[in-house]
DSSP file (Angstrom, degrees, kcal/mol; ACC not computed):
  #  RESIDUE AA STRUCTURE BP1 BP2  ACC     N-H-->O    O-->H-N    N-H-->O    O-->H-N    TCO  KAPPA ALPHA  PHI   PSI    X-CA   Y-CA   Z-CA
    1    1 A M              0   0    0      0, 0.0     2,-0.2     0, 0.0   133,-0.1   0.000 360.0 360.0 360.0 132.2   13.9    7.5   10.3
    2    2 A P     >  -     0   0    0      0, 0.0     4,-1.5     0, 0.0     5,-0.2  -0.493 360.0-138.4 -71.0 137.6   13.8    8.4    6.6
    3    3 A L  H  > S+     0   0    0     -2,-0.2     4,-2.6     2,-0.2     5,-0.2   0.960  91.7  42.0 -66.5 -58.1   11.2   11.1    5.8
    4    4 A L  H  > S+     0   0    0      1,-0.2     4,-2.9     2,-0.2     5,-0.3   0.918 116.2  47.2 -63.9 -45.1    9.6   10.0    2.6
    5    5 A P  H  > S+     0   0    0      0, 0.0     4,-2.3     0, 0.0    -1,-0.2   0.885 113.6  50.5 -62.2 -34.2    9.3    6.3    3.4
    6    6 A T  H  X S+     0   0    0     -4,-1.5     4,-2.0     2,-0.2    -2,-0.2   0.925 112.8  45.5 -67.4 -43.7    7.9    7.1    6.8
    7    7 A I  H  X S+     0   0    0     -4,-2.6     4,-2.0     2,-0.2    -1,-0.2   0.932 114.3  47.6 -65.0 -45.9    5.3    9.5    5.3
    8    8 A S  H  X S+     0   0    0     -4,-2.9     4,-1.8     1,-0.2    -1,-0.2   0.897 111.7  50.4 -64.8 -38.4    4.3    7.0    2.5
    9    9 A T  H  X S+     0   0    0     -4,-2.3     4,-2.4    -5,-0.3    -1,-0.2   0.876 106.8  55.9 -66.0 -36.7    4.0    4.2    5.1
   10   10 A F  H  X S+     0   0    0     -4,-2.0     4,-2.7     1,-0.2    -1,-0.2   0.931 107.6  48.9 -57.9 -45.6    1.8    6.5    7.2
   11   11 A F  H  X S+     0   0    0     -4,-2.0     4,-2.1     2,-0.2    -2,-0.2   0.861 111.2  48.1 -66.9 -35.3   -0.5    7.0    4.3
   12   12 A I  H  X S+     0   0    0     -4,-1.8     4,-1.7     2,-0.2    -1,-0.2   0.893 113.5  47.7 -73.0 -37.0   -0.8    3.3    3.5
   13   13 A A  H  X S+     0   0    0     -4,-2.4     4,-2.2     2,-0.2    -2,-0.2   0.911 111.5  51.3 -66.0 -41.3   -1.4    2.4    7.2
   14   14 A L  H  X S+     0   0    0     -4,-2.7     4,-2.6     1,-0.2    -2,-0.2   0.902 106.7  53.9 -60.7 -41.7   -4.0    5.2    7.3
   15   15 A S  H  X S+     0   0    0     -4,-2.1     4,-2.0     1,-0.2    -1,-0.2   0.898 108.7  49.4 -61.3 -39.0   -5.8    3.8    4.2
   16   16 A A  H  X S+     0   0    0     -4,-1.7     4,-2.1     2,-0.2    -1,-0.2   0.912 110.7  49.2 -66.4 -42.3   -6.0    0.4    5.9
   17   17 A I  H  X S+     0   0    0     -4,-2.2     4,-2.4     1,-0.2    -2,-0.2   0.916 111.3  50.1 -62.0 -42.8   -7.4    1.9    9.1
   18   18 A L  H  X S+     0   0    0     -4,-2.6     4,-2.9     1,-0.2    -1,-0.2   0.866 106.9  54.6 -65.2 -36.1  -10.0    3.8    7.0
   19   19 A V  H  X S+     0   0    0     -4,-2.0     4,-2.4     2,-0.2    -1,-0.2   0.921 108.9  48.4 -62.3 -43.1  -11.0    0.7    5.2
   20   20 A V  H  X S+     0   0    0     -4,-2.1     4,-2.3     2,-0.2    -2,-0.2   0.931 112.8  47.6 -62.3 -45.2  -11.7   -1.0    8.5
   21   21 A I  H  X S+     0   0    0     -4,-2.4     4,-2.6     1,-0.2    -2,-0.2   0.916 111.8  50.7 -61.6 -43.2  -13.7    2.0    9.6
   22   22 A G  H  X S+     0   0    0     -4,-2.9     4,-2.3     1,-0.2    -1,-0.2   0.887 108.7  51.5 -61.6 -39.6  -15.6    2.0    6.3
   23   23 A W  H  X S+     0   0    0     -4,-2.4     4,-1.9     2,-0.2    -1,-0.2   0.914 110.9  47.9 -64.0 -43.5  -16.3   -1.7    6.7
   24   24 A I  H  X S+     0   0    0     -4,-2.3     4,-1.1     1,-0.2    -2,-0.2   0.922 110.7  52.3 -62.5 -44.0  -17.8   -1.2   10.2
   25   25 A L  H  <>S+     0   0    0     -4,-2.6     5,-2.6     1,-0.2     3,-0.5   0.914 110.7  45.8 -60.2 -44.4  -19.8    1.8    8.9
   26   26 A I  H ><5S+     0   0    0     -4,-2.3     3,-1.4     1,-0.2    -1,-0.2   0.848 107.3  58.0 -71.2 -31.6  -21.4   -0.2    6.1
   27   27 A S  H 3<5S+     0   0    0     -4,-1.9    -1,-0.2     1,-0.3    -2,-0.2   0.765 107.3  49.4 -67.3 -22.2  -22.1   -3.2    8.4
   28   28 A K  T 3<5S-     0   0    0     -4,-1.1    -1,-0.3    -3,-0.5    -2,-0.2   0.356 123.1-108.6 -95.1   4.2  -24.1   -0.7   10.5
   29   29 A G  T < 5S+     0   0    0     -3,-1.4     2,-1.4     1,-0.2    -3,-0.2   0.614  75.4 136.4  83.8  12.9  -26.0    0.5    7.5
   30   30 A N     >< +     0   0    0     -5,-2.6     4,-2.1     1,-0.2    -1,-0.2  -0.599  17.5 161.4 -95.0  75.8  -24.4    3.9    7.3
   31   31 A A  H  >  +     0   0    0     -2,-1.4     4,-2.4     1,-0.2    -1,-0.2   0.846  67.6  56.5 -66.5 -36.9  -23.8    4.0    3.5
   32   32 A K  H  > S+     0   0    0     -3,-0.2     4,-1.6     2,-0.2    -1,-0.2   0.942 113.9  37.6 -64.5 -48.0  -23.3    7.8    3.3
   33   33 A T  H  > S+     0   0    0      2,-0.2     4,-2.7     1,-0.2     5,-0.2   0.866 112.7  59.9 -71.3 -34.9  -20.4    7.9    5.8
   34   34 A H  H  X S+     0   0    0     -4,-2.1     4,-2.8     1,-0.2     5,-0.2   0.929 104.8  49.9 -54.1 -47.1  -19.1    4.6    4.4
   35   35 A K  H  X S+     0   0    0     -4,-2.4     4,-2.4     1,-0.2     5,-0.2   0.926 111.3  47.8 -60.7 -46.1  -18.7    6.2    1.0
   36   36 A K  H  X S+     0   0    0     -4,-1.6     4,-2.0     1,-0.2    -1,-0.2   0.910 114.1  46.5 -62.3 -43.1  -16.8    9.3    2.4
   37   37 A V  H  X S+     0   0    0     -4,-2.7     4,-2.3     2,-0.2    -1,-0.2   0.904 112.8  49.0 -67.6 -41.3  -14.5    7.1    4.5
   38   38 A M  H  X S+     0   0    0     -4,-2.8     4,-2.2    -5,-0.2    -2,-0.2   0.872 110.3  50.4 -69.6 -35.6  -13.7    4.7    1.6
   39   39 A V  H  X S+     0   0    0     -4,-2.4     4,-2.5    -5,-0.2    -1,-0.2   0.903 110.6  50.8 -65.0 -39.3  -13.0    7.6   -0.7
   40   40 A S  H  X S+     0   0    0     -4,-2.0     4,-2.5    -5,-0.2    -2,-0.2   0.889 108.6  51.8 -62.9 -38.9  -10.7    9.0    2.0
   41   41 A A  H  X S+     0   0    0     -4,-2.3     4,-2.3     2,-0.2    -2,-0.2   0.912 110.3  48.6 -62.2 -42.5   -9.0    5.5    2.1
   42   42 A A  H  X S+     0   0    0     -4,-2.2     4,-2.4     2,-0.2    -2,-0.2   0.901 111.2  49.5 -65.3 -41.1   -8.5    5.6   -1.6
   43   43 A I  H  X S+     0   0    0     -4,-2.5     4,-2.6     2,-0.2    -2,-0.2   0.908 110.5  50.9 -64.1 -41.5   -7.1    9.1   -1.5
   44   44 A S  H  X S+     0   0    0     -4,-2.5     4,-2.2     2,-0.2    -2,-0.2   0.913 111.2  47.8 -61.8 -42.7   -4.7    8.0    1.2
   45   45 A A  H  X S+     0   0    0     -4,-2.3     4,-2.4     2,-0.2    -2,-0.2   0.887 111.0  51.6 -64.8 -38.6   -3.6    5.0   -0.8
   46   46 A L  H  X S+     0   0    0     -4,-2.4     4,-2.7     2,-0.2    -2,-0.2   0.901 107.7  51.6 -65.0 -41.1   -3.2    7.3   -3.9
   47   47 A L  H  X S+     0   0    0     -4,-2.6     4,-2.4     2,-0.2     5,-0.2   0.912 109.4  51.3 -61.5 -41.9   -1.0    9.7   -1.8
   48   48 A F  H  X S+     0   0    0     -4,-2.2     4,-3.1     1,-0.2    -2,-0.2   0.957 111.2  47.9 -55.2 -50.5    1.1    6.7   -0.8
   49   49 A F  H  X S+     0   0    0     -4,-2.4     4,-2.9     1,-0.2     5,-0.3   0.895 111.0  49.6 -61.5 -43.3    1.5    5.7   -4.4
   50   50 A I  H  X S+     0   0    0     -4,-2.7     4,-2.4     2,-0.2    -1,-0.2   0.930 115.1  43.8 -62.2 -46.3    2.5    9.2   -5.6
   51   51 A I  H  X S+     0   0    0     -4,-2.4     4,-2.7    -5,-0.2     5,-0.2   0.926 115.0  49.7 -64.8 -44.1    5.1    9.5   -2.8
   52   52 A Y  H  X S+     0   0    0     -4,-3.1     4,-2.6    -5,-0.2    -2,-0.2   0.937 114.2  43.1 -61.7 -48.8    6.4    6.0   -3.4
   53   53 A V  H  X S+     0   0    0     -4,-2.9     4,-2.6     2,-0.2     5,-0.2   0.921 114.7  50.4 -65.6 -43.3    6.7    6.4   -7.2
   54   54 A S  H  X S+     0   0    0     -4,-2.4     4,-2.8    -5,-0.3     5,-0.5   0.932 113.3  45.7 -59.5 -45.9    8.3    9.9   -6.9
   55   55 A R  H  X>S+     0   0    0     -4,-2.7     5,-3.5    -5,-0.2     4,-2.3   0.916 112.2  51.7 -63.7 -42.4   10.8    8.6   -4.4
   56   56 A T  H  <5S+     0   0    0     -4,-2.6    88,-1.2    -5,-0.2    -2,-0.2   0.912 116.0  40.4 -61.3 -42.9   11.6    5.6   -6.5
   57   57 A V  H  <5S+     0   0    0     -4,-2.6    88,-1.4    -5,-0.2    87,-0.2   0.941 129.0  26.2 -72.0 -47.9   12.2    7.7   -9.6
   58   58 A F  H  <5S+     0   0    0     -4,-2.8    -3,-0.2    -5,-0.2    -2,-0.2   0.821 137.9  19.6 -92.9 -32.9   14.1   10.6   -8.1
   59   59 A V  T  <5S-     0   0    0     -4,-2.3    -3,-0.2    -5,-0.5     2,-0.2   0.820 101.6-135.1-103.5 -46.7   15.7    9.1   -4.9
   60   60 A G      < -     0   0    0     -5,-3.5     2,-0.3    83,-0.2    83,-0.3  -0.591  22.7 -58.9 121.6 178.2   15.7    5.4   -5.6
   61   61 A N  E     -A  142   0A   0     81,-1.3    81,-1.5    -2,-0.2     2,-0.5  -0.777  44.2-130.9 -98.5 145.8   14.9    2.1   -3.9
   62   62 A T  E     -A  141   0A   0     -2,-0.3    79,-0.2    79,-0.2    78,-0.1  -0.848  20.2-137.5 -98.7 128.5   16.7    1.1   -0.8
   63   63 A S        -     0   0    0     77,-2.6    76,-2.8    -2,-0.5     2,-0.2  -0.408  36.5 -82.3 -79.9 161.5   18.1   -2.5   -0.8
   64   64 A F        -     0   0    0     74,-0.2    76,-0.2     1,-0.1    -1,-0.1  -0.450  40.7-173.0 -64.6 127.4   17.8   -4.8    2.2
   65   65 A G        +     0   0    0     66,-0.3    72,-0.3    -2,-0.2    -1,-0.1   0.337  48.0 104.4-106.7   5.9   20.6   -3.9    4.6
   66   66 A G  S    S-     0   0    0      1,-0.2     5,-0.1    70,-0.2    70,-0.0  -0.037  86.4 -50.1 -76.4-174.9   20.0   -6.8    7.1
   67   67 A P    >>  -     0   0    0      0, 0.0     3,-1.9     0, 0.0     4,-0.7  -0.247  50.2-122.3 -59.3 142.7   22.2   -9.9    7.4
   68   68 A D  H >> S+     0   0    0      1,-0.3     3,-1.0     2,-0.2     4,-0.5   0.830 110.2  62.5 -56.2 -34.8   22.9  -11.8    4.2
   69   69 A E  H 34 S+     0   0    0      1,-0.2    -1,-0.3     2,-0.1     4,-0.3   0.690 106.0  46.7 -68.6 -15.5   21.3  -15.0    5.6
   70   70 A Y  H <> S+     0   0    0     -3,-1.9     4,-2.5     1,-0.1    -1,-0.2   0.555  88.0  89.3 -95.7 -11.4   17.9  -13.1    5.8
   71   71 A K  H <X S+     0   0    0     -3,-1.0     4,-2.7    -4,-0.7     5,-0.2   0.871  84.9  50.7 -59.7 -41.4   18.1  -11.6    2.4
   72   72 A I  H  X S+     0   0    0     -4,-0.5     4,-2.3     2,-0.2    -1,-0.2   0.899 112.1  48.1 -64.5 -39.3   16.4  -14.5    0.5
   73   73 A Y  H  > S+     0   0    0     -4,-0.3     4,-2.4    -3,-0.2    -2,-0.2   0.906 112.7  48.5 -66.7 -41.3   13.5  -14.5    3.1
   74   74 A Y  H  X S+     0   0    0     -4,-2.5     4,-2.9     2,-0.2    -2,-0.2   0.923 111.3  50.5 -62.6 -44.1   13.2  -10.7    2.8
   75   75 A T  H  X S+     0   0    0     -4,-2.7     4,-2.4     2,-0.2    -2,-0.2   0.912 111.4  46.8 -62.8 -44.8   13.1  -10.9   -1.1
   76   76 A V  H  X S+     0   0    0     -4,-2.3     4,-2.2     2,-0.2    -1,-0.2   0.920 114.3  48.3 -62.7 -43.7   10.4  -13.6   -1.1
   77   77 A F  H  X S+     0   0    0     -4,-2.4     4,-2.6     2,-0.2    -2,-0.2   0.901 111.0  50.8 -62.7 -41.7    8.4  -11.6    1.4
   78   78 A L  H  X S+     0   0    0     -4,-2.9     4,-2.9     2,-0.2    -2,-0.2   0.906 109.4  49.8 -63.7 -42.6    8.9   -8.4   -0.7
   79   79 A I  H  X S+     0   0    0     -4,-2.4     4,-2.4     2,-0.2    -1,-0.2   0.908 111.3  49.9 -62.2 -41.9    7.7  -10.3   -3.9
   80   80 A F  H  X S+     0   0    0     -4,-2.2     4,-2.6     2,-0.2    -2,-0.2   0.931 112.5  47.6 -60.3 -46.2    4.7  -11.5   -1.9
   81   81 A H  H  X S+     0   0    0     -4,-2.6     4,-3.1     2,-0.2     5,-0.2   0.928 111.9  48.6 -62.0 -46.7    3.9   -7.9   -0.8
   82   82 A I  H  X S+     0   0    0     -4,-2.9     4,-2.3     2,-0.2    -1,-0.2   0.907 112.9  48.3 -62.2 -42.1    4.3   -6.4   -4.2
   83   83 A T  H  X S+     0   0    0     -4,-2.4     4,-2.5    -5,-0.2     5,-0.2   0.935 114.0  46.4 -62.1 -47.3    2.1   -9.1   -5.8
   84   84 A L  H  X S+     0   0    0     -4,-2.6     4,-2.9     1,-0.2    -2,-0.2   0.904 112.8  49.8 -61.9 -43.5   -0.5   -8.5   -3.0
   85   85 A A  H  X S+     0   0    0     -4,-3.1     4,-2.4     2,-0.2    -1,-0.2   0.885 111.3  48.9 -64.9 -39.2   -0.3   -4.7   -3.4
   86   86 A T  H  X S+     0   0    0     -4,-2.3     4,-2.1    -5,-0.2    -2,-0.2   0.936 114.3  44.4 -66.4 -46.6   -0.7   -4.9   -7.2
   87   87 A I  H  X S+     0   0    0     -4,-2.5     4,-2.8     1,-0.2     5,-0.2   0.920 113.9  51.7 -62.6 -43.1   -3.7   -7.2   -6.9
   88   88 A G  H  X S+     0   0    0     -4,-2.9     4,-2.6    -5,-0.2    -2,-0.2   0.883 108.7  50.4 -61.3 -40.0   -5.2   -5.0   -4.1
   89   89 A A  H  X S+     0   0    0     -4,-2.4     4,-2.4     2,-0.2    -1,-0.2   0.918 112.0  46.7 -65.3 -43.3   -4.8   -1.9   -6.2
   90   90 A V  H  X S+     0   0    0     -4,-2.1     4,-2.4     2,-0.2    -2,-0.2   0.942 114.8  46.5 -64.1 -47.3   -6.6   -3.4   -9.2
   91   91 A F  H  X S+     0   0    0     -4,-2.8     4,-3.0     1,-0.2    -2,-0.2   0.896 110.9  54.6 -60.4 -39.6   -9.3   -4.7   -7.0
   92   92 A G  H  X S+     0   0    0     -4,-2.6     4,-2.5    -5,-0.2    -2,-0.2   0.922 109.0  46.0 -61.1 -46.1   -9.6   -1.3   -5.3
   93   93 A V  H  X S+     0   0    0     -4,-2.4     4,-2.6     2,-0.2    -1,-0.2   0.927 115.0  47.6 -63.4 -44.6  -10.0    0.5   -8.6
   94   94 A V  H  X S+     0   0    0     -4,-2.4     4,-2.5     2,-0.2    -2,-0.2   0.928 112.3  49.6 -62.6 -44.9  -12.6   -2.0   -9.7
   95   95 A T  H  X S+     0   0    0     -4,-3.0     4,-1.9     1,-0.2    -2,-0.2   0.910 112.6  47.0 -62.0 -43.4  -14.5   -1.8   -6.4
   96   96 A L  H  X S+     0   0    0     -4,-2.5     4,-2.9    -5,-0.2     5,-0.2   0.916 111.3  51.4 -64.1 -42.8  -14.6    2.0   -6.4
   97   97 A M  H  X S+     0   0    0     -4,-2.6     4,-2.1     1,-0.2     6,-0.2   0.906 108.7  51.3 -62.2 -41.3  -15.7    2.0  -10.1
   98   98 A L  H  <>S+     0   0    0     -4,-2.5     5,-2.9     2,-0.2    -1,-0.2   0.908 112.0  47.3 -61.5 -41.0  -18.6   -0.4   -9.3
   99   99 A A  H ><5S+     0   0    0     -4,-1.9     3,-1.5     3,-0.2    -2,-0.2   0.939 112.7  47.4 -65.8 -46.6  -19.6    1.8   -6.4
  100  100 A F  H 3<5S+     0   0    0     -4,-2.9    -1,-0.2     1,-0.3    -2,-0.2   0.805 111.3  51.2 -67.1 -28.2  -19.5    5.0   -8.4
  101  101 A K  T 3<5S-     0   0    0     -4,-2.1    -1,-0.3    -5,-0.2    -2,-0.2   0.403 115.0-120.4 -86.7   3.3  -21.5    3.4  -11.2
  102  102 A R  T < 5 +     0   0    0     -3,-1.5     2,-1.3     1,-0.2     3,-0.2   0.788  65.7 144.4  62.9  30.9  -24.0    2.3   -8.6
  103  103 A K     >< +     0   0    0     -5,-2.9     4,-2.3    -6,-0.2     3,-0.2  -0.576  18.7 163.1 -93.2  69.4  -23.5   -1.4   -9.4
  104  104 A I  H  >  +     0   0    0     -2,-1.3     4,-2.9     1,-0.2     5,-0.2   0.812  61.7  58.7 -67.1 -35.8  -24.1   -2.1   -5.7
  105  105 A T  H  > S+     0   0    0     -3,-0.2     4,-1.2     2,-0.2    -1,-0.2   0.945 113.5  39.2 -60.3 -47.3  -24.8   -5.8   -5.9
  106  106 A K  H  > S+     0   0    0      2,-0.2     4,-2.4     1,-0.2     5,-0.3   0.892 114.1  55.4 -67.5 -39.6  -21.4   -6.4   -7.6
  107  107 A H  H  X S+     0   0    0     -4,-2.3     4,-2.6     1,-0.2    -2,-0.2   0.903 106.0  51.7 -59.1 -42.3  -19.7   -3.9   -5.3
  108  108 A R  H  < S+     0   0    0     -4,-2.9    -1,-0.2     1,-0.2    -2,-0.2   0.822 111.2  48.4 -65.6 -31.3  -21.0   -5.8   -2.2
  109  109 A K  H  X S+     0   0    0     -4,-1.2     4,-0.5    -5,-0.2    -2,-0.2   0.917 121.0  32.7 -75.0 -43.5  -19.6   -9.0   -3.6
  110  110 A I  H  X S+     0   0    0     -4,-2.4     4,-2.8     1,-0.2     5,-0.2   0.754 102.9  77.0 -87.3 -24.7  -16.1   -7.7   -4.4
  111  111 A G  H  X S+     0   0    0     -4,-2.6     4,-2.7    -5,-0.3     5,-0.2   0.904  94.6  46.3 -55.6 -50.1  -15.8   -5.2   -1.6
  112  112 A P  H  > S+     0   0    0      0, 0.0     4,-2.2     0, 0.0    -1,-0.2   0.894 114.0  49.2 -62.3 -37.9  -15.0   -7.6    1.3
  113  113 A V  H  X S+     0   0    0     -4,-0.5     4,-2.5     2,-0.2    -2,-0.2   0.935 112.3  48.5 -64.2 -45.5  -12.5   -9.4   -0.8
  114  114 A T  H  X S+     0   0    0     -4,-2.8     4,-2.8     1,-0.2     5,-0.2   0.913 110.2  52.0 -59.3 -43.9  -10.8   -6.1   -1.8
  115  115 A S  H  X S+     0   0    0     -4,-2.7     4,-2.5    -5,-0.2    -1,-0.2   0.912 110.3  47.2 -61.8 -43.9  -10.8   -5.0    1.8
  116  116 A I  H  X S+     0   0    0     -4,-2.2     4,-2.3     2,-0.2     5,-0.2   0.932 113.5  47.7 -64.8 -45.4   -9.1   -8.2    3.0
  117  117 A I  H  X S+     0   0    0     -4,-2.5     4,-2.4     1,-0.2    -2,-0.2   0.929 113.4  49.0 -60.1 -44.3   -6.5   -8.0    0.2
  118  118 A W  H  X S+     0   0    0     -4,-2.8     4,-2.8    -5,-0.2    -2,-0.2   0.889 109.0  52.1 -65.2 -39.3   -5.8   -4.4    1.0
  119  119 A L  H  X S+     0   0    0     -4,-2.5     4,-2.6     2,-0.2    -1,-0.2   0.932 112.5  44.8 -62.9 -45.3   -5.5   -5.0    4.7
  120  120 A F  H  X S+     0   0    0     -4,-2.3     4,-2.6     2,-0.2     5,-0.2   0.879 112.9  52.2 -66.0 -36.7   -2.9   -7.7    4.1
  121  121 A S  H  X S+     0   0    0     -4,-2.4     4,-2.1    -5,-0.2    -2,-0.2   0.928 111.6  45.9 -62.9 -45.0   -1.1   -5.5    1.6
  122  122 A A  H  X S+     0   0    0     -4,-2.8     4,-2.4     2,-0.2    -2,-0.2   0.914 113.1  49.6 -65.2 -42.9   -0.9   -2.6    4.0
  123  123 A I  H  X S+     0   0    0     -4,-2.6     4,-2.0     1,-0.2    -2,-0.2   0.932 113.5  45.2 -62.8 -45.6    0.3   -4.9    6.9
  124  124 A T  H  X S+     0   0    0     -4,-2.6     4,-2.3     1,-0.2    -1,-0.2   0.850 110.9  55.5 -67.9 -31.7    3.0   -6.4    4.7
  125  125 A G  H  X S+     0   0    0     -4,-2.1     4,-2.2     2,-0.2    -2,-0.2   0.911 107.9  47.4 -64.3 -42.9    3.9   -2.9    3.5
  126  126 A V  H  X S+     0   0    0     -4,-2.4     4,-2.6     1,-0.2    -2,-0.2   0.891 110.9  52.8 -64.3 -38.4    4.4   -1.7    7.0
  127  127 A M  H  X S+     0   0    0     -4,-2.0     4,-2.6     2,-0.2    -2,-0.2   0.901 107.1  51.3 -64.6 -39.8    6.5   -4.8    7.7
  128  128 A V  H  X S+     0   0    0     -4,-2.3     4,-2.4     2,-0.2     5,-0.2   0.938 110.6  49.8 -59.9 -46.2    8.7   -4.1    4.6
  129  129 A Y  H  X>S+     0   0    0     -4,-2.2     4,-2.7     1,-0.2     5,-0.6   0.933 111.2  48.6 -57.0 -47.9    9.2   -0.6    6.0
  130  130 A L  I  X>S+     0   0    0     -4,-2.6     5,-3.5     1,-0.2     4,-1.5   0.907 113.1  47.3 -60.9 -42.5   10.1   -1.9    9.4
  131  131 A L  I  <>S+     0   0    0     -4,-2.6     5,-0.6     3,-0.2   -66,-0.3   0.857 118.0  41.8 -67.4 -35.4   12.6   -4.4    7.9
  132  132 A L  I  <5S+     0   0    0     -4,-2.4    -2,-0.2    -5,-0.2    -1,-0.2   0.845 133.3  11.9 -80.9 -34.7   14.2   -1.8    5.7
  133  133 A Y  I  <5S+     0   0    0     -4,-2.7    -3,-0.2    -5,-0.2     5,-0.2   0.644 130.4  30.7-123.6 -19.4   14.4    1.2    8.0
  134  134 A I  I  <<S+     0   0    0     -4,-1.5    -3,-0.2    -5,-0.6    -4,-0.1   0.829 120.9  35.0-111.0 -55.8   13.7    0.3   11.6
  135  135 A I  I   <S+     0   0    0     -5,-3.5     2,-0.3    -6,-0.1    -4,-0.2   0.923 129.9  21.2 -70.7 -44.0   14.8   -3.3   12.4
  136  136 A F  S   <S-     0   0    0     -6,-0.6     2,-0.3    -5,-0.6   -70,-0.2  -0.863  91.1-102.0-120.3 156.5   17.8   -3.3   10.1
  137  137 A E        -     0   0    0     -2,-0.3    -4,-0.2   -72,-0.3    -3,-0.1  -0.626  49.4-104.5 -75.8 134.8   19.8   -0.4    8.7
  138  138 A G        -     0   0    0     -2,-0.3   -74,-0.2    -5,-0.2     3,-0.1  -0.198  32.2-133.6 -59.8 149.1   18.8    0.3    5.1
  139  139 A G        -     0   0    0    -76,-2.8   -74,-0.2     1,-0.2    -1,-0.1   0.126  52.8 -36.1 -82.5-155.5   21.2   -0.8    2.3
  140  140 A E        -     0   0    0    -76,-0.2   -77,-2.6   -78,-0.1     2,-0.5  -0.383  53.1-148.3 -69.4 143.0   22.2    1.2   -0.7
  141  141 A T  E     -A   62   0A   0    -79,-0.2     2,-0.5    -3,-0.1   -79,-0.2  -0.968  16.2-175.6-114.2 123.4   19.7    3.5   -2.3
  142  142 A T  E     -A   61   0A   0    -81,-1.5   -81,-1.3    -2,-0.5     2,-0.1  -0.978  23.4-125.3-123.7 129.0   20.1    4.0   -6.1
  143  143 A S     >  -     0   0    0     -2,-0.5     4,-2.6   -83,-0.3   -83,-0.2  -0.436  11.6-136.5 -69.5 139.2   18.0    6.4   -8.1
  144  144 A M  H  > S+     0   0    0    -88,-1.2     4,-2.6   -87,-0.2     5,-0.2   0.892 107.9  53.1 -61.5 -39.7   16.2    4.9  -11.1
  145  145 A I  H  > S+     0   0    0    -88,-1.4     4,-2.8     2,-0.2     5,-0.2   0.922 110.7  46.0 -63.4 -44.0   17.3    7.9  -13.2
  146  146 A K  H  >>S+     0   0    0      1,-0.2     4,-1.7     2,-0.2     5,-1.3   0.896 112.6  51.2 -64.2 -40.1   20.9    7.4  -12.2
  147  147 A A  H  <5S+     0   0    0     -4,-2.6    -2,-0.2     2,-0.2    -1,-0.2   0.906 114.1  43.5 -64.1 -40.8   20.6    3.7  -12.9
  148  148 A I  H  <5S+     0   0    0     -4,-2.6    -2,-0.2     1,-0.2    -1,-0.2   0.921 119.8  41.2 -70.0 -44.7   19.1    4.4  -16.4
  149  149 A L  H  <5S-     0   0    0     -4,-2.8    -1,-0.2    -5,-0.2    -2,-0.2   0.643 103.7-130.0 -80.2 -14.2   21.6    7.1  -17.3
  150  150 A G  T  <5       0   0    0     -4,-1.7    -3,-0.2    -5,-0.2    -4,-0.1   0.807 360.0 360.0  71.6  29.6   24.5    5.2  -15.8
  151  151 A T      <       0   0    0     -5,-1.3    -4,-0.1    -6,-0.2    -5,-0.1   0.445 360.0 360.0 -99.7 360.0   25.7    8.2  -13.8
């Protein structure tokens, strides 16, 4: 198992678990612990993002190494995941900002939507990891810096 993708996937899965725990806590009226858990979920997601971007820039992205006949399905799934993750990240930042600004009515409206998007994003992210590194052998990895510099 590759180290950095495994660590980053751990953090995104952890963020999803924490979101579920936070949702349960707020449904039971425990706002104080909900806030701590949701901030922890956000930090976990941020750690994922930092590791992912660092790896992408310095090590590179790994192409799909599975059978060619599955590549189009993987690519469509990856595009779906990236779109979902991007939307989830934007919703996450907005939801956190609403909470920190104490705009609780708006936070309560957008929070459940954000949570669902984030859960699906995390699940599809773990599936991408499994397809790239566990189920199939990863393809070629090319560093963004090498690609830009042509070395």
